[in-house]
N, C-alpha and C positions, 0 to 999 in steps of 0.2 A: 504494499500500499504506499509505504514511503517513497518507494522507488517511482511508483507512477505519479504521485503528487509532485515529487521533486522535478520529474520530467516535465510535467505539463507547466511548471512555473518557469523553468530554466530553458526548456526547448532542446535539452539533452536526452538522448535515447536512454531508456531504461537498460538495454543490453550493454551499451557502453560503459555505464556505471558499473554493472556486475562485473564485467571484464577488467575494468580498472581495479577494482577490489581484489581480484584474483592474480593481477599482473606480477605482484612481488613473488608469488609463489611459482607461477609459470615461468618468469624470467630465469630464476635459478635453475629450474628444471631444464629448460632451453639451453642455458650455458653449459650445463654438463653434458646434453646432447650434442651440441655444437662441437665441443671439445672432442667428444668420442668420434664424431664424424670427421673431424680434420685427422685425428690420428689413424683412423680407418682408413682414410684416403693414402696415408703413407703405407700402411700395411699392404693395401690393394695394389699400390705401385711395385712395392718390392716383390710381391707375390706373383705378379705378372712377369717381372723381370727374371725372376728365378724360374718360373716356368719354361720361358723362352732359352734360358740358358740351359736348361736341362734338355729342352727339345733339342738344341743344336748338337749335344752329344749324342741323343737317341737317334738322330735322324740317320747319321752316318752308319750307325750300328744297325739301324733297321734295313737300310740299303744292303748292308753287307750280308744280314741274315737272309734277306730276299734273294740274293744272288747265290749264297750257300745252298739254300733250298731249291735253286733251280739245277736240275740235273744237267751234268755236262755231255750226256749222250755219247759216251766213248765209242768210237767207231771200231767195229771188230773186223779183222782182215785175216783170211787164211792164205798165207803166203804161196806162191807157186815156185817150185823147185826149178832153177835153171840148170844147175851142174851138180854132179855128185863126185866126191872125192874120198876114197878109202881112209878110214880112221882107225887107229890102234884101239881096239876094244878092251884093252886092259887099262886104259888110261883113265884114271878118275879126274876127268877135266875140270878145272876150277877157274880158267881164264884163258882167253884167246886173244890175239892182237896181229895185224897184218902190216909189215913194215918191208920196204924195198922187195916186194915181190915175194916175200915169204910169210909162213905162219909161224907164230911164236905161241907155244901152248904152255900152260902151267898146270901140273897135276897135282893132286892132294894125297891125304892120308899119311899118317905117321909110318916111316920106313920106307914109303914109296913116292914121296913128293920129288918133283923135279922141275926143270925149266928146258924146253927143248924146240929146236928149229924144224920145221916140217917142209918138205918139198912140196910146192903148190901143184905140181903136175902129177907126181905119183903118189903123194900122201905118206912117203917114207920119211923116218926120222933122220935129218942130216946131222945134228949135233945135240948133245944132251948133257945137262950138268945135274947131278943128283944132290939134294939137300941132306943135311944130317937126319938122323931119325927122330931127333927131338923137335923137329918142326913139321907143322902141317901147312903145306903152301897153299895159297889162295890166288886171287886176281892177279893179273899183269897189265902193264900199259907201257906204251913207248914215250919217252921223254928226251928230246934231241937225239943224240946217238946211244942212248942206253935204255935199258929195260927195267922197270920197277916192279917188283914182286912181293905181295902181301904175305903175311903168315896169319893164321887163324887166331890163336889164343896166346901167342908168345911175345906180343907187344913188340915185334921187330919187323921191318921191311928190308929187302936187299935190293942192291943196284947192279946191273950187269953191262958189261960191254955188249953192244948188240951183235957184234961180229963174232966174238970169241966165247960169248956167255961166261966170261971170268968176272967173279965177284969183285966189283970196284968200290963197293961202299955199303952202308946200311943207315937206318934211321928208325927211331922209335915210333910206335903206334899206341895211341891212347885208346884202349879198348880192343875189340875184335875187329881184325881185318877180314872183308868178304871181296867186294869188288873195287876196281879202280878205273879210271878212264881220263885221258887227256885230250883237250881241244887242240886245233891246230896252233891256237896262240898261247897256248900253255896253261890253261886254266885246269885244275885237277880236282876231280870229284872222287869221293869215297863212299862205300856203303859198309854197314856193319850187321846187316840182316834185320835191321828195323825198319821204320817206316820214314826214316830221315836219311837224307844223303848230306855229306859234309864236303865243303869246298877248302882245299888245302892251299897253304903258300907254296908256290914252286920253288922258292929259295930256301924254305924251311919246311921239309915235308912232314915234320912233327907238329906244325902250327895250323890249327884249324881258323879259317877266316869267316865262314859263313855256314849255316846250317838250313837245309830246305826239308820240310815237310811234304812226302808226296801224297796227293789224294787221287783216290779212283771214285768218281761220281760223287765227290764231296765228302768221302770218308777215307781217314788215313789207311793206306794199304801197307801190310808189314812183309818182312822177308824179302826185302830188295836184295839182289845179289849181283851177279856179273853186270858190268856196266860197259857202255860204248858211247862216247861223244865226239863223233868225227866232224862236226861243224860248228864254226864260231857263232853261226846265226842262231844257235839253240838247239834244242832237242837231245835229252839224254835217253839212251836205250838201256833198259835194266830187264833181266828176267827175273822171274819170282821163284824162290827155292820151292821144290816138289811139285812145281807146276810147269806144263809145257807150254808157256806164253811169254811174249816179250812185250814190254810197255813202252811207249814213245811218250817222255815227260817233258812238260814244258818247265824250262829252268826258272822262269820269271815268278811263277805261283806255285810251281809243284803238280799242276793239274796232269792227269794222263789223258791224253787226246786220242790215242790210237791202241789197240790191243791186236797183237799178232799171234795167234793161235797155231800152234804147230802139232796138235793133236793128230791131225790127219796125217802129218808127214811121219810120226811115230807109228801109227797104224800101218802105214803103206810101205815103210823101209825098215823099221827097227824090229828088235826082238824083246823076248821077256827079259833079257840080261840087261836091256838098256835102262838106264835110270834117267833122272829128270835133265831137261835141257840146261846146259850151263856154259856157254861160250859163244860170245859175240864179237866178230871182227869186221870192220867196215875195209872193203879192197877199193882203194882210191883209184885202181887202174881200170876197174870195170864199173865203179859205181854202185856196186851191189855188196852185200853182206855175206860173209861165211858163219855158219851156225852149226854148232855140234852140242854134245851132252856128255854126261859121265857114262863111260863104258859104251858109247854110241859106235855104231858100225861105220858111219860116215860123217864126213863133213857136207853140208849143204851150202850151195851158193843160191841166195834167194835175194828178191828186191823188197826192201823195207822203206823205200823212199816215200815221202808224203809231201802234199802241196804245202808251200810255206805258209798259206792263210790259215791252215789247220793248227800248226803248232810251233813253227819257227818264228823267232822274234829276232830283231836286229839288237846288237849289242847294246845300243842307247837305250832300249827298253828293259833290258836285263837289270833286275835289282833296282829299277828307277823308284820304287816305292820305299826304299830303305830309309830309315828315319824319318818317315812321314809323321809320326806322332812324337815329334820333339815338342818341348814345351811352347817354343816359339811358333811352330806350325799348327800346334793344337789350339793357341790362342787365335792366329790367324783364321782358322776354320771356323771357329766360333763367331768372330766378327764378321766374316764374310757370310756365313750361314744366315746370322740374324738380318742382314741387310738384304739378303737375296730372297729371304722367305716371302711368299704372296702376303700382301697387305703389310708388310713389316713396318714400312715408314710411318704410317698413321700411329701403330701401336708404339714404335720406338719413340716417336714424338710425344706421345701422351705420357709415356714413362719418364722421359727426362723432364718433361714440364712438370709433373708432379713431384719429383724427387727434388729438383734444384731450384724451383720457383721460390721467391722469397714470400715469407707470410705476411702479406700486407693486409690480408682480411682478418679482423677481429670480432669477437663476439659483441653485439650491441651492448652497451651499459644497462644495467638494470633501470627500469623506469621508476622514479620516486613519486609516489602518490600520496599527497598530504591529505589526511583526513578532515573534511570539513565538519565543524561542530553541527550536530543535529539541532535542528529547531525545537525548541521546548514548546 
């Protein structure tokens, strides 16, 4: 009633009077709400910033996961035999290399290990050097005018004169020795029976420079054995222990791009005494490969060439991604990723505006309402 009478006399709305009476309470509540909203704005900005930051890490990982989940669809080839050469069936072949028109072969087993030169026309042994019975010989490769030979578990490798097979040196091996190959430019790769290949320093054969994990359809493949790497443009050939197959490996990322299946060659030409395939040698005179195995009856000349676009890479591409995740590069990827994301510019502008702007807005001061004495 008082409100109504006062409003009639003063012309002031009754609702305004009620609102004015409640203003001291409301303004204090609004002040707290305003401050909460200001603080919430900072938190929201920081939240958006960290979400984008996390996304920049997650996006490359998601892309890699997508690539990893995509099958490489390894091509499978059954090689055609071009020529057959008799092989010593008592030879437990562990390595094979072609040099200056001759085949060099390493044979294993304790008490039977050797290195020999084989006539490429007749298959006869021209020269042989036997190892001590304490050594189990493994893969071999040519380096300059010498032949390098690994041993299985003895942690030592031997160096021979390629003409006389005289032992002219040795080097230590960290772990087991299985296969070895040398590119024309001198890069040397080793296998140890695992799913990894190791690149070693040609000036220090005991020093590992780089390790490469080999993948078959995105899964590591174990038991890599005898190796051959005849091209500087890439491609490492490896057989798989206990299987009659040779794989062509991309040295840039370790992916297997081609599988050569020799099971039909075994069925057609070998016998029950023949064990697994274990000898690969590139013949640079014919551009074909000589292949044999443990206790096989023959050497086989086959064509393992593949088109460059399938597996071979230029030297500039090989190992081009080394060190990609250094701190500087990681930061650079984050910054570029944030700026290149769709619609990132408006979001980025909003974040910096909210975080770095000066706080020029302040809550309005509480309105002071003086009570007018009620008329008596």
